[in-house]
C-alpha positions in Angstrom: 111.0 106.5 121.8 108.3 103.9 122.3 105.9 103.5 119.3 102.4 104.6 120.0 99.7 102.0 120.6 97.8 103.2 117.5 100.9 102.6 115.3 101.5 99.2 116.9 97.8 98.2 116.4 98.0 99.3 112.7 101.2 97.4 112.1 99.8 94.3 113.6 96.5 94.6 111.6 98.4 95.1 108.3 100.7 92.1 109.0 97.6 90.0 109.7 96.1 91.1 106.4 99.3 90.2 104.6 99.2 86.8 106.2 95.7 86.2 105.0 96.5 87.5 101.4 99.5 85.2 101.2 97.4 82.2 102.3 94.8 83.2 99.7 97.5 83.4 97.0 98.6 79.9 97.9 95.1 78.6 97.7 94.6 80.3 94.4 97.7 78.7 92.9 96.3 75.3 93.9 92.7 76.1 92.6 91.3 75.9 96.1 89.6 79.3 96.1 87.2 81.1 93.7 89.7 84.1 93.7 91.9 84.1 90.6 95.7 83.9 91.0 95.9 87.4 89.5 93.3 88.7 92.0 95.1 87.0 94.9 98.5 88.4 93.7 96.9 91.9 93.6 95.8 91.4 97.3 99.3 90.5 98.3 100.8 93.5 96.5 98.3 95.8 98.3 99.0 94.3 101.7 102.8 94.4 101.2 102.5 98.1 100.4 100.5 98.6 103.6 103.0 96.7 105.7 105.9 98.5 104.1 104.3 101.9 104.8 103.6 101.0 108.4 107.2 99.7 108.9 108.5 102.9 107.3 106.5 105.1 109.6 107.3 102.9 112.6 111.1 103.1 111.9 110.9 106.9 111.3 109.7 107.3 114.8 112.5 105.2 116.4 115.9 106.3 117.5 118.9 105.9 115.2 120.3 103.2 117.5 117.0 101.2 117.2 117.1 101.4 113.4 120.8 100.4 113.4 120.0 97.4 115.6 117.2 96.3 113.2 119.6 96.7 110.2 122.2 94.5 112.0 119.6 91.8 112.6 118.5 92.0 109.0 122.0 91.6 107.8 122.6 88.5 110.0 119.3 87.0 108.8 120.1 87.7 105.2 123.4 85.7 105.4 121.5 82.7 106.8 118.8 83.0 104.1 121.6 83.1 101.4 123.2 80.0 102.9 119.9 78.1 103.0 118.9 79.1 99.5 122.3 78.0 98.2 121.7 74.5 99.5 118.8 74.0 97.1 
């Protein structure tokens, strides 16, 4: 089943807002924004929740095979992340 345009638009918007919140947090940590680090962290948490909710709804509307494919890709990427992190 293809996701609806409305759901895709919402997911894209929430991802964009998360990107902006993460950039704001980075700036707050360096003192380059009037937003406090705690305020910026709160923004990241809110946007993470929004993205997670959209992803959950998105995946609920997909086929079992689609979700399984996503899980397989996640497992492969997790292995690579662990390898990278162990280098440092």
